[in-house]
PLY file of the C-alpha trace (Angstrom):
ply
format ascii 1.0
element vertex 67
property float x
property float y
property float z
element edge 66
property int vertex1
property int vertex2
end_header
-31.74 36.18 -206.71
-34.48 33.67 -205.90
-32.45 30.87 -207.44
-29.33 31.91 -205.56
-31.24 31.90 -202.27
-32.60 28.43 -203.00
-29.14 27.22 -203.99
-27.79 28.63 -200.71
-30.16 26.45 -198.70
-33.20 28.66 -198.11
-36.22 26.68 -196.95
-38.53 29.18 -198.64
-38.07 32.04 -201.11
-40.64 34.68 -202.04
-40.85 37.94 -203.95
-43.02 40.82 -202.76
-46.14 41.57 -204.77
-44.56 44.40 -206.74
-41.21 42.62 -207.00
-39.34 45.28 -205.07
-38.14 42.78 -202.47
-37.07 39.15 -202.44
-36.55 37.21 -199.23
-35.43 33.79 -198.15
-36.38 31.94 -194.99
-33.75 29.72 -193.39
-34.32 27.30 -190.53
-30.58 27.08 -190.02
-29.02 30.39 -188.88
-25.56 29.32 -190.08
-26.86 28.75 -193.60
-28.54 32.16 -193.51
-25.30 33.86 -192.47
-23.36 32.03 -195.16
-25.90 32.93 -197.86
-25.89 36.55 -196.69
-22.12 36.82 -196.94
-22.03 35.32 -200.43
-25.05 37.13 -201.89
-24.12 40.50 -200.41
-21.06 40.59 -202.64
-23.20 40.01 -205.73
-26.32 42.04 -204.94
-25.10 44.71 -202.52
-28.07 45.80 -200.42
-29.06 42.78 -198.30
-30.33 42.47 -194.75
-29.93 39.54 -192.40
-32.71 39.48 -189.82
-34.06 37.13 -187.20
-37.67 36.32 -186.41
-38.66 37.29 -182.88
-40.68 35.09 -180.57
-42.17 37.85 -178.46
-42.39 41.65 -178.39
-40.27 41.61 -175.24
-37.35 40.58 -177.44
-37.01 44.14 -178.72
-39.30 46.50 -176.76
-38.10 48.18 -173.55
-39.73 47.04 -170.33
-41.41 50.42 -169.71
-43.17 50.23 -173.10
-44.35 46.67 -172.47
-45.77 47.62 -169.06
-47.36 50.92 -170.10
-50.81 51.19 -168.50
0 1
1 2
2 3
3 4
4 5
5 6
6 7
7 8
8 9
9 10
10 11
11 12
12 13
13 14
14 15
15 16
16 17
17 18
18 19
19 20
20 21
21 22
22 23
23 24
24 25
25 26
26 27
27 28
28 29
29 30
30 31
31 32
32 33
33 34
34 35
35 36
36 37
37 38
38 39
39 40
40 41
41 42
42 43
43 44
44 45
45 46
46 47
47 48
48 49
49 50
50 51
51 52
52 53
53 54
54 55
55 56
56 57
57 58
58 59
59 60
60 61
61 62
62 63
63 64
64 65
65 66
């Protein structure tokens, strides 16, 4: 899978310490989506995620402003 991620344009590819997970980092979101669609057919269980810039990107306002 690491080679397929590289071949799909990943800027970085790593395997977790125990080898239970492999992930690719893409600077180009379109390349990431394309790789995801191709590799999902071959490997099945894949997740396409996006790095957040700030906790406010996913936490509700009342949690962010909790005293």
